[in-house]
N, C-alpha and C positions, 0 to 999 in steps of 0.2 A: 170447126169442132173436131176434136180428135176421134180416132176410131173407137177408143174405149168409152168416150163420153156419149157417142151415138148409141152405144149398147144400153146405157143406163138412164139417159136423160128423160125419156118418156115417163118412166116410173117415178123418178125423183121430182118431176114437175107437179105431181099430185100431192107432194108433202107440204106441211105448213112451213112458213118461211124460216122459223127458228131451227127446224131440223135441216133444211137445205144449207143454211149458214154454218151449222155445226159440222157439216160434212165438207166444208170448204168448197162449196159449189155456188158461190155468190153470183156467178155469171148467169144463173137461172132466175135470179131475183129481178123484179121490175126496176129497181133503182140502180142496176149495175152500171149502165152507161154514165149516169151522174156520179156514182161513186168512183168509177174508173177515172173520170176527168179530175175529180178532187184529189185522188191519190197521186196521180202523176203531176198535178199542179203543185201539190205539197212537196214532192221530192225535188222538183226543179227549183222551187223557191228556196228550199233549204240548201240546195247546192249553190245557189247564188250567194247566200249568206256565208257559207264556208269559203267560197272563192274570194269574197271581199276580205275575209280574214286570212287569206293565204294558206288555207288548209284543204287538203284533198278530201272530197266527200266520198265516203265508202259506205254503202248499205249492203246488208247481208240478206235482205228479204224483199226482192222486187220482181224477179223473173220466174215464171213457171211455164210449163209446156202447154198450158191451156189458159183461157182468159181468167184472170184472178186479180183481186185487190184485197187489201187488208185495212184494218182500222188504225194501223200504226206503221211507222217506218223505223227500222232498227239501224242505228248508225254507229260505226266504230269511231271512238273519240279517244285520243291519247291524253294522258294525265296532264301534260304540259299545255295542251290546248283547251282543256275543259272550261276554265273560267272565262276565257276570251269568247269561246263559242256560245257558252250559256248566256252571256251578256248580250251577244249579237242576236241570238235567236229570240230572246225575250223582248228585244226591241221591235221585233217584227209581229208575227201573228200568234206566237205561242206564249205560254206562261209557265213559270216554275210550279212544281207540285207544292200544295199546301202541307202543313205539318202532319196532318192525318194521312195524306197520300204518301208522304215521304216515309213515315214510320211503317206503314203497311207494306210498302214496296221493299224497304230495307229488310224486313222480316222474311218476305217471300223470296226475294232475289236481289241480294246486295250488288253493289257496283253497277247500278243502273238507275237512271233518272228519266221519268216520263214528263215531257213537256206537252201539255194539252193545248190544242188550238183554242184561242179565246172565244171565237164564234162557233165552236163545235162543228165547223164545216170541214176544214182540212184535217187530214189524219194527224194523230199525235206523233211527236218526234221522241224516240227512245234513244238516249245516249248510253252506249255500252263501253265499258273499259276493256274491250276485247270480245272475241267470239266465245260466248259462255252461256250457261243456263244454271239456274238454282245456285247451289253452293260449290259446284264443281270448278276446278281450276280452269282458267281460260285456255283455249287452244294455244299450243306452243307453236305459233306460225313461223318462228325463226328457224324451225327445222325443215321448212319446205320452201322451195324456189318460188318467189312471188309470182312468176310467170304462170305457174300451175294454179294459182289461187284466184287471180283477179283479171278482169277484162273490162273494156269500156262498155258503157250502156249501149245496146243495139239502137240503131237509128230510128226504128219504128216506135220507140218509146220516147218521143219528143215532148217538148214543152207545150201543153195545150194552150197556154196563154200567148206563146210566141214560138210558133213552129220553126222559124228560121234561126232561133237562138241555139247556141251550142253550149251545153252544160258539161262540165268535167265531173262525170260520175263513174265510179268503179263499182261493179257488181261481181259476185262470184262466177267463176267459170262453171260450166255444167258439171265438171268432175268434182270441184270443191263443193258445189251446191248439193250434190248427192250426199256427201259426207256431212254437211251441215244438216240436211233434212233428217238423216237417220239418227244423228245425235240429238236433234231437237225432240223428235217424237219419243225417243227412249229415255232421255235424261229429264225432260220436263213434262211432256204430255202423257206418256205411258199408253198411248193408243194411236191408231192410224185412221185418218179420215179417208173417205172415198177419193176426195180430191188429191190427197197425198199419195195414195196408191196409184192413181192415174198419172200423176206427175213423175213418180219414180219409174213406173213401167214405161212411159213414153220417152223419158229422157235416156234411159239405158238403151233404148232401141234407136236413138237418133243417129243418122249418118254422121260419121266423124267423131262420135263420142269415143273417148279414149279410156277404156277400162283399165289399162295398165297405169295410167296417170292417176285415176281415181284410187286404185289400190295403193299406190305410192303415198298419196296424201293420207289415206286412212291408216296405213302402217306407221307413218311418222307421228301421227297424233294418238296412236293407241286405240284406234276404233275399227280395226279389221274385223273383229268378231261382230260388232254392232252392225257394220256395213253389210256383211254377208247375211246376217240373220234377218234384218229388216227388208233388204232387197228381195230375198227369197220369199218372205212373207207377202210382200206387195205383189210380186210377180205371180205368185201361186194363185192369186185371186183372179187372174186373167189367163190362166193356163188353158191350152187347148181351145182357145177362141171363145170360151164361155164368159158370161157376165158374172160378176161377184154376187154373193148372197147379200142382197141389199138390206140394210137396216138403217133406221133413222138415227141411231147412235153409232159413233165410230167404233172400230174394232179394237178390243183390248189386246195389248201386246202381252204375251206370256211373261209372268214374273221372272222366270228363269232367264229369259233374254235380257230383261231390264237389269237384274242383279249382276249377271256376268258382264254385261256391257259397262256398268258402273265400275266394277272391280278391275276390269282390264284397263279402262281408261285411267283409273286411279293409280294402278301400278306403274303405268307408263309415265306418270307425272311425278313420281317420287313419293316419299313417305307422307309429306304434307298433302300431296295430291290425293293419295289414297284415303287419308282422313277426311278430306273435303268431299270426295266422291261418296264415301259412306254416309256423311252427314246429308248430302243431297238425296241419297236413296231413301232416307227417313221420311221424305215427303210423300213417298208412294202410298202408305196407308192413310195419310191425311187426305190425299186427293181421292182415294177410293171411297172413303167414308163420306166425304163432302159430295161427291158425285151421286152416291146412292141417296143421300138425303134430298138433293136437289132434282133427282130423277134424270140426271144427265149421263 
């Protein structure tokens, strides 16, 4: 357990399970060991499918600085490989979205398909046509040296079904992961969970973490302001060795940070990118109203 988690875990353990999960602290839930096995089993099975198709498996959501799993696996899939991989995945454990799911997903987040596990045990496989959220333009990764972006999956995250097997899986470097995290919470979620604050704070303090590389990536993608604002917000919660003010709901990100981040990213991606970033920003009031209604 990380230093920051030691500060907060005793309080969080008294919360109801839905509040714990909402703060991305699933490691405190009774089913975590089972969910962890299913999550990594799903990743390695998908990697085998991709390898059989001769395609590199790249996921953008798999490693955090504390024990963590999610209910889905985000995978980058190029347009030329989409049909082949879709057919291969649906011959295995996953199914295509039905029409209702497809239309709902297209409205909320185009250029993404969710393949749900047929038995509802393994996590869903989400195919992305690039690193992106909402209607915003995908990250222009051709502006950045790939060596700054991707690394092989660390050995400790092996295949639970076959520990001796070697899967060809690429995950973000710590530096790229930070840029992905700040963009995700600002462009899509509009708030920070305790788990995300812990992850950002712990990662920025890791030995060997290269802040200059992180800044190069953020600048190339038009996310310099977003990176600084969110990192400052997350780090401030653990300043001077204190614990954050715990709440069962995630912390809202100030609208000024959200708006400026969208606009800076839009400007960096050209006229069409600015238009798409503005359209993406229109989801903010929708999410605010929806969360108020649902009490989230």
